[in-house]
N, C-alpha and C positions, 0 to 999 in steps of 0.2 A: 583836409586836403592830404595830410599824410597818409590816411588810410586808403585814399583813391590811388595815391601814387605807388602803394605796396600792392594794390589790387592791379594795376596796370602791369607793374612788373612781373606779377606772378602769371599775368595772362601773357605776356610776352614771352617768359621761360618756357609755357606749356604751348605756345604756337608751334604749328608745324612749320611756318616759315623760319624759324629760327633754330631748328635741329640740324645739327651737323652731320647730316647724311644724306644719301641721293634719293632723288623721288621718282616715281615713275614717269612724270612728264619731263624730267630734265630741268626743273625750274629753280631747284636749289643749287647755287653754284659758289665757287670760291672766285673772288676777283683778286687776281694777283697783279700788284702796281709796283712799278720800279721807278723810283725817282732819281733825278740827276745827281743827288748827293749820296748816291750809294745804297738806298735803303730800298730793300725788298719786303713788302707786306702783302698778307693775305686777309682780304676782309670776306664777312658772310654775307651774301646779298640779301638777306632777309631782314636784317636790322644794322648792318654797316659795322659791327663789332669786329675788332682785330683779332683774327685766329691766332696769328703768329708773325713775327717779323725778325727779319735778319738783316745785320748791318754789314757793308763792305767798306765803308769809308769813302769819303770824297775823292781822297787820291787814287782809289782803285775802284771806281764806280763802274759797273759794266752798262755798255750802251744797247745791248739787245737781250730780249726775254722770248725764248722760242721754246715749243713743245720738244721734247727729247725722246721719252718712250711713252707708248699708249699700252696700256693693259686692256684686257677684254673681261675681266673677272672684277668682283667686287673686293677681293681679299687684299689686292695690291693697289698702291695709290701711283697716280700718274707722276713722271718724272718732267721737270724743265730745266734748260740749260741757259746760263747767263755768260754772255760773251763780252770780253773787253778787248779793245784794240788801242794801244798805245806806240806811237811812232817814236814820241820824244824820249820816253823813260825806259828804263830797262831794268835786269835784274828779276830776282823772284819776288820780290815785293810789290813791283808796280809795273810789271810787264803785260803781254797779253796772255789772257789764260780763259778757261772755260770750266765753270762751275754747274755742277748737275746736283739739283736740288730737289728733294720728295715734296710734294705739295701740301700732304695733310699734315705734317708735323713741322716742315721748314728745316728737316736736317740736311746738312750738305753731304751728299753721298761720295763725291770726288771733286777734284780740282785738278785740271791738267795744263800746264804751261805751253802754250802754242809758240810754235818756232820763229814766228814773226808776227807784225801786225798786219791788218788786213783793212780793206776799204768798202766791201760789201759782203752780203750773206745771201745766198742762193738756195733756197730749199729745192732738191731735186728728186727726192725718192724717199720711200718708205718701205724698209726691208723686215721681214719676219723673223723673230728670233726665238730661241727655244724658251719653253714654259719655266717661269722661275722656280725656285725651290718651294715645294708645297703648293704651287699651283697647278691647274688642269688645263688652263687656257694659255695660249702663246701671246705674246706682244708684239708690237711692232715699234722699229727703231727708226725714227728720223734721221734721214742722211742731209747734209748740208755741204756746200763749196764755199768757202772762205776765198773771196777774190782780193788781189792785191794789184792795184792798178801801175803801170809802168811809170817810170820816174822820168823817161825821155819821151817825146812825141812818137819816135819811130819805133819804140818798144811794145811788148804784147804782154797782157797781165799775166798772172800766174794764179793758179787755184790748189787750195789744201782741202783734203777730205775731212770730213769730221762727222763720225769718228773715223779715224784712220785705222782700220783692221783688216785682216784677211779678206773677211767676206765683203766689206764695202770696196775694196781694191779689185776684188774679182766681179763685182757688180760695175765698176767703173771702167773695166778693161773690155766689158761684153756690151756696154751702152754710151761709151764716149762719143761715138759718131752722132748720138742724138742729143747732145747736151750743147745749148746754145746760149750765150748770154750778150747783153749789151749793154753800153756807157755813154752816158751823157757827160761831155766836158764842157763843163759851163767856161771856164777860161778859153778854151780853143774854138767855143762854138760848134762842135761838132758831135755826131752820133757815130758811133761805132759798133760793130758787130764781130763777135769772136764765136770760135768753137774749138774742139780739141782733135788733134791728129792721132796717129799710130805713135808719135814720139811721146805723147802724154799718157798714152794708155802703158807702153813700156816702162815708163819712169815710176819707181816705186818712191822717190824721195817726196819730202813734204810739199815742195811746190811744183805742181803739174802745169807746165807752160801752155796757153793757149795760142790759137792760131787765127791771124786777123782773117775775116771773111769779107767785111764790106766797110766803107767810110762814106759819111754822108756828110759833107761840109756846106757852109753857107756863105754867102758874101759879108764883107764887113759891116754893112749898114744893116742887115737884118740879123735877128737874135731870136734864138729857140726860148720862147716864153713859158713852155710846159709841155712835160712829156708823161703818158700815163699807158698802162697797160691792163688788159683784163685778167683779173684773178684767175689761174689756170684750175685750181680747185673750187670753183665756182659750180655748184649744182645747177643742171640744166635740165628741165622737164622734158622737153621735145626739142627737135632741130628743125621743125616746120612750125608756119602759122597758118593756120586755117583761114581763109577769107570767107566774108559772106556769101559770096557766089559759089561757094565749095570748091575753089580752086586753092592751091598750094603755093606758098613762097617759101623758101629753104633760107633760114638764117645763116649768116657767115659767122661761124664760131671758132674760128682759127686762133688758139690762145697766143700764138705770136704775134699779134697784131699790135702795132703801136700807133698811138694817136698823138701826133705833133702839132704843136701851136707855133706859128713862125709869124712874129711882128716886126715892122719896121721902127726903128728907134727915132728917125729923123722925122717929125711931125711938122717942120716949119712950112709956112704958106706956099713957099717957092718951089718946095719938093711935092706939093700936090697932098690931098687927103691920105692918112695912115690907111693901111690894110692889114688884115690878119689872113693869113693862110694856114688851113687846116689840111694836115696831110695824114693818111694812113699809110703806115710801112711795116713790111714783113721783117721781123727782127732776126729771122733766119738768113734771108737771101738779100735784105737791103732793098726790095723792089717797092717802088710807089705803087700802092694800090690805086688810091684816090688822091685827089688834091683839089680843094674849094677855097676859094678867095671871097672875104668878105670885105667890102668897100667901108671907108670911113670908120674901121674898127682898131683898137688897141688893147694892151694890155692894162693892168694884170688879168690873168686868165684863172679859172678854176675848171678841171678837166674830172671827166668820169667817163670810164667804159666797162659797162656791165653787161654781159649776155652779148647782144647784137645791137645795143644802143649806146650811143656817144653822145655827151653832154660837153659843151663849151661855154663857159660864162665869160664874156667880155665887155669891153667899154665899146658902147656905140657913139662915135662921134658927132652924129647927126642930131639923136635925140637927147644926146648929154645924159645918158643914164646906162646901167648894165642891162645886157641882153643876153639870153640862151640861146645858142644854136643847138638843135637836135639831129642827129642823123643815126637812121637806122640800116643796118649793113645786111645785105643780102646776095646769095648766089645769083648773079646776073648771066649765068652762063646759057639758060635756056633748056639744057639737057635734063631729061628725066632722071631722078637719082633713085637708088633702090631703097624705098621707104616700106618697112614692115609694118603692118598693122600690129602683129603680134608682138613686137619689140615695144611699140606704144602700149600696149595693154599689159604686158607682163614684165617688162624692162623700161619702164618710162624713162629713167635716166640715162639711158643709153642715146648717144648721139652719132650722126654720121661721121666717119673718119674723114679727116682733113689732112691735107700736107702743103707745106710752104712750097714745094716744088711743084705742085700742080698749078696749071696754067689758068687759073679760075678767075672770072670776070666778076667785078663787083658792082652790084647796083646798090647805091646809096640814095636814099629818102632823107631829105633834109626840110627843116623848116625853123623859123626864128620865133621867138617869144621874149616878153618883156615880164621879167618878174617883179612883184610888187614890192618884195623884200629881197636885196641882193643876199648873196650866200657868200659867207666866208670859206667854206669847203662844202665839197659834195661826197655822198657816200650812198650805198645801196642797201636796202633790206634784204637779209638773206634767210630762208628757210631750209629745212634739212633736205628736201628732194626738189625745190625749186617749183614747186606747183603753185604756189601761192602767188598772186600777181604782185610785182614788186612795187615799192615806193622808193623814192629818191629822198634821202635825208639831206637837208640843207642847214647848215649852221649859220644863223644870221648875224648881223652886226649888233644885235639887241641881246646878245648870248643866249638865245634860245635855239630849238632844234626843231625844225619844221619838218613834216612829212608830205611830199607832194606826190600825187597817184600818177603814175607813167601814163594814165590815158589823157592828161592834159599835156603831156611832152610828146605826144604821137604826131610825128609829121603828116600822118595821113589824116588828120583832123576835117571833115569836110567844111567847105566854106559857105554852105547853105545852111539856114535855119530848119529847115523841114527835111529830116532824116529819111533815106530810103529803108526799106525792110531789110535789106542786106547792111546797112551800116548800122541799123538798130540791132541785128544780131551780133555785131563785132563789137556793142557797147562803145562805139565811136561817138565823142562829144562833138559838138559844133565848134568851128575856130572861133577863137577869140584871140586878138594879139596880146592880151595880158592873162598871165597866169593868176588863178584864183587865191585867195588867202582865206582858209576856212578855220574859224576858231578851234574846231574840234580835232583840226590834224595837227597841232603842236605837241610834240612828243614830250616836252618838258611842261606842258600845261600852261599854268601862269607864272611859273618859277623861271629864273634867270641863273645860268651857271656862269659865274664870274670869269672872264677871259676864256670864255669857251675856244677849243683850238682842236679839237679831234672828238671823234666817236668810234666805239668798237661796237661790232654786231656778231653776234653767234647763234646760230639756231637752236633750238629747244627740240624736244623729241616729239612735241606737236607740230604739224606741219603749218598749222595757221600761227603760230607764234614764235617771235624770235626775241633775243634778250638785247638790251640796248645799254651801254654804258657812256655817258657823255662826261669828257674829262677838260677841266680848265683849272683855275684855282679851286673850284668846288668839284664836286663828284655828284652825278645824277644818274639812278640806275632805274629802269622800268622794264616792263614787259611791253612788247608792241604786236599787235594782231592787224596786219595791213588788210584783211579781209574778214575781219572779225573773227570770232571763235566757232568755226563751222565745224569743227571736229571734237569739241570739247563742251560740255555744259557749265553754266555760271556756277560760281561757288555758293549763291544762295538758292540753287535748285532744289526744290523739294522732293529729294529722292525717295522719302518716305510715301508721298502720295502715290508716286509711280509703282513703287512694290505693292500698294494696297490696290492700285488699279490693275495691274496685271495679275495678282492673286484673285481679284473679284472676276476677271476675263477667264481666268483658267476655272474657278469652280462654275461659271456659268456654262462653259464649254463641256465640263465633263456632265453635269445636270442636263444639259440638253441631249448629249450624246445618249446617256443611260434614258430619258423620256423618249428619244427617236426610237431606240431599239424596242422598248416595250411596245410603243405603237404598231411597229412592224410585226411584231409578234403577236399582237392581238387580232392585227388584221389578216394575218395568215391562218388563224384558226377560226375566223368566221367564214 
């Protein structure tokens, strides 16, 4: 047994999965984990060993872990920034600060005291910086706005640039008119949108004041149950959907779209059955793009908005079980848009430009399904270019992670068992009110992640594969291929036989070429 353990340890040490260097497919990664007690640790995703750890202390624990500087060469490590906001504490030892850490060794490069506390962090841009000393490639600096909410109902928030340098100030002065953000005030039960004006652009002080753009409030009986927004950095392969009859539907991909769930807290029989209202808002103008009411529905809700697909899990008061409402957003203006086939072929990640000030008509396709296992949270798979068909990751109450194919959540699923040729070409699935549970679709296999609370998904360099980390009391890491590995060979593929086969074909081709030339020469001499 001791010899077997030593042999296994030697195999693990020599395994390619345990090497602390990058690989061509982007599979070997560092997992950076920030705990509530102020501990920052880097784990190797191959064997989960701790590469390094740094302690900040429970009294100075950072709340945010964000990318800071990204290098494009192999000679320099990435940088991350840890942010701490503290309203009650002050001084140099316990106030708000920004700590920049180098991810390969865990060294703290700098620690900057922030001028005050903040309530939200907004990523706004990445700016190019000069090549570091000894490097040949430039890097990218991530820029953030630290937003501080007003202390009075009629006040406006303020924002602080991070980093606050002449380069970022010049960028803000040129781009302030395109920056908008929103706030959900749970105590006041309101949604409000803000922007920046010339006063903020000319102000070089630490706090740049925002300007109120819109305010959206509700009656005291109603309550905002949830708000979600599409990730603006989410890769999208194409902005159109090709149907089986060769027609085109244009996806509505405005990153400023908010999906809001509003429910009635009064559910007594005298007030009638509860209702859930799902609204689509524009976070720049505050305009209501779409409104839909679900009768006999109530919270709690779980929401997801990815690409042009929206999901809302709610409680069905009639069936007395959870239900999932699916919405697909398309441009319903009916006007032909400029769509270039060359862009689709040579720049597939390009999408049609959209503006919140365009009077676009929204066409929403919706349907409802009953999940066999309720979701504790919803997430979406992410690949490098967005070509691979998405899967919706559902954290179940059994502390497992399940991947649901979006084809089962398609609101256009036909209600006939016999599909037409066009529906078969679109790979549509016949309608069923129950969402299937496939044992092979559990990302966590037969394992249970104790108190599963969240999941992080990152793309790899292979379009077919993404990296998944499920977090709870336990950690579970795996690779996920939603459409299988169509761009890579299996690890046990016999590459030697392939080389021998190609070599044999090459020798045969050369021999046949020589024989053919000889026969042609002999035929000419006859």
